[in-house]
N, C-alpha and C positions, 0 to 999 in steps of 0.2 A: 828193770826201770822205776824210779821213784815218782810216785803220782800222788796227788791228794784228789778227793772228791768234793766238790762245793756243794752249796746247800741245794742248789738246784739240779744236782746229779751229774755235773760235766767232771770228767777226769783231766786233771790239769798235770802235764808233765813237767819235771823241773830236775835241773843238775843242781848240786850243792858239793863243792870241794873246798878242801882245806880247812884250817881254823884261824882265828883272828877276829878283827873287826870286820863284819860282813858289807860287801858289796853286792847290792843287787841289780841285775840289768834286765832292762824291757826292751824288746826288739820292734823293729818296725814292720810295716805292711809291705808284703804278704809273706814274710820270713819266720824264723824260728829262732829259739835260744843259741842255735849253732852259729849265727851271725855275729855272736859275740866271742867266738873262740879266741882270736888274738887277743881281746882285753882280758879274758878269763885266764889264760895262761900267764900273760904278764902280771897281773896283780896277785895271781896265786904264787908266783915266784918271788913277790915282795911282801909275802907274809899275811896276805889277807884272805878270807874266807868269800868264795865266789859262788854266786846263784843267779841262775837265769831259768825262766819258764817259758814254754810255749804257750802263747796266748791261745785262749779256748778257739777251736776251728783251724788252729794253725799247727804246723810240725807233728807233735806225736800226741797231742792232747784230741780230746773227742771232736769229731767233725759234727757237732750238734747243728740243728738248724737256726736255733733262735739264741737271742743275748749277746750278739754282735754291736756292741755299743758301750760307751765309755763308762757307763755306771757298772756294768758286768765287768767289763776290763779292771776296773779299779777294785771292786769287790774281790775278784779272783787274786789278784797281786796281794790284797788283805789277807786272803785266806791262806796264800803262801808264806806270808811274813808271820802271821799267827802261828800256824802249823808247826814253822822253824823256831818259834818264839825269839825272834830276832829284837836285838836293842842296838842302839847308837849305829844303826845302819847307814849307808851311803846308798842313795838310789840313783842310778845312771838311766835315762831313756834316750833312744835314738827314734827320731821321725814320730810316727804314732806311738811308739813306746814314751815319747818326751810328753805326750798328752797324758798317757797312762799314768805316768808318775805325777805330774800335775794334779791331775784329778784324784788321785789316790791321796795325795797330801791334804789336800782341801776337803775332801770327803770323810777321811778316815783319821785325820788328826796326825801330829809330828811325834807322838809319845815314843815311838820305836826308831826315830830318823834323826841322824845327826847333820847331814847335808845332803844335797842333791845337784845332779847335773843334766842339763838336757841339751842334747846333740842334734843339729840340724832337725829341731822339733817342730811339730804343727802348730803349737799355740803362738799366739790368742785365737786366731781364726783363719782358716784357710781361704773359704768361700768368699765372694764379692758381696758385700750387702751395702745399704746406704749407711750403715755406721762403720764399715769396713771397706771403703772405696778402694784400696790397693789390693784386695783379695784377687783370687783367680774366679773367674767367669764359672757357674755352676754347670754349665754345658763341657767344660773340661771334664769335670768328674764324672758326668754322666756318660761322657765316651769311654772313660775308664770302665765304668761299668758295664757297657755294652760290649767292650772287647773281653773283659773278663768272664762275660756270661757266653760268648760266641766261640772263642778261641783264646783261651788264656795261656796256652803253651805258647803260641807265638808271641803274644803281648807280652809274657814275661821275658822272654828271650830279647826282645826289643828294648824293654825298660833298662835290662841289665847291661846290654850291649851299646847303650846309647846314654840318656840323660842322667841315669842313677849314679855311675861314677865319672861322668864327664869323658866318657869314651868317644863322644860325637865331637870333641873340640878338636880343632887343627893341632896336629902334632902329638896327640895323646896316644899313647902306647896302650891298647887294651890288653888285658889279660884273660885269656880264654878260659882258665881255671876258674877264675873269679866269677866269669859270666855264669858258667855251668852252675857253680855253688849256689850263687843267687837263684838260678831256675831251679835247681834240685829242691831248695829250701821252699820256694813258692809253690811248687807241684806236690810237695807233701801234704800241704794244708787242704782244707775244703773250698771249693768253688762259692758256695753260700757264704761263706763267713768271710771270704775275701771280698765278695760283691757288696755285703751289707758294711763291712769294715770301711769302705771307700767313704761311705755318708758318716760313720762315725769319725774318721780322721780330717774330713773336710768340712763338715757342717757343725761339730761341736765348739760352742764358744767358751773359752777358757779365761775369759776376761776376770770374772768374779772369783774363779780359783786361784789364778796367779796373786791376787791382792790379799788372799788369805794367808798365803804363806809366809813364815817368818824365818825358818831355816837358811841359811845361805845357799843359794842356787848360782851354779855356775852355767851359763848360757853361752854355748859353742856354736857357732854358725859359721859356714863358709859362704864368701859373697858371691860364688859362681855356682850356687845350689839352683840347679834347674828343677828340682822336684818339689820343695818348700823354698820358694823365694825369700832371699835374703831379708829385704827391707820391710816386709809384711810380717815378719816373725821375729828373729832374734831381737833386734833392737827395741821392739814394741814389748816383748816379754820382759825383757830386763828393767824396762821403766816402770812395768806394772808390780814388779816384785819388790818387797820391802828390803830384802837384802840380796839382790841380784848383781851379779857381774857379768859383762858380756865381753866376750873374746871372739873378735872376728879373724877369720882366716883368708886371705886373699887368694883368690883363685881355686880354691878348694871346692870340692863337688859335695853332694848329698851324702853320698857313701863315703865319707872321709873316713871314719872309723877303721875302715877297711884298707882305702888306698893310701892315707897317711897316718897309719897306725901308730907308727914311732912319735909323731908330735902329738896326737891326741892322746896317747897313754902316758907321756911325759906332762902334760899338762893336767891331766886329770889326777896324776899322782901328786903333784905339787897342791893342786887344789885340796885335796883330800888331807895331805899332811899340814897345810896351811893353817 
């Protein structure tokens, strides 16, 4: 297994396949690099080098107790890109991974980066505040933490079988294999990392980060996203970016890279080539 060790002694697992322009994928909570399998195979076959890592505490990376915040997430991503000496890279982040990509670009600069795409992503800010009245109440995330601490096996099953992929919508055809794969990835990671990660993805304000970014960024968001509601995410991020393009997907769920992979992959490829 390919791993690097960060400055604070955390082992980060990563996959690195192929040759060509690198595309680096950052996964969502509480998953792993495996959530990008469909995208990695697609872009590998289109002549790109594809890289994805397991966030600290997730997947096959160290289940450490501390450092589950956006600063560490961004620094870990920077450590992977430096270790692999990437240049002219495309960064793609889904959900929490979209926040990780945005914070990485703002915190570590764009010298290694050509473009970025954030998909169903958490920026600018998920939690409701006086400055963000369209956000979700903090109690929603407190409840996520409680369920993660008490019985995350059941909670993860319920998230995957329900709102994540829109399987709770009338007429939706749920895939048992997709649900089980989500559950598998979640249960591979550490409960403490996932518990703390809820605060990281919900309470980090990415407003100033978004304003700093100058590379082209494609903002992809489904208008039926039940995890990161559309109106307080995609459109606001696109406005804050200097060079952002918003692409809205009618009826698509939060987990659209999986359920709507053909559409998402084609649009990412067009953006990368454009």
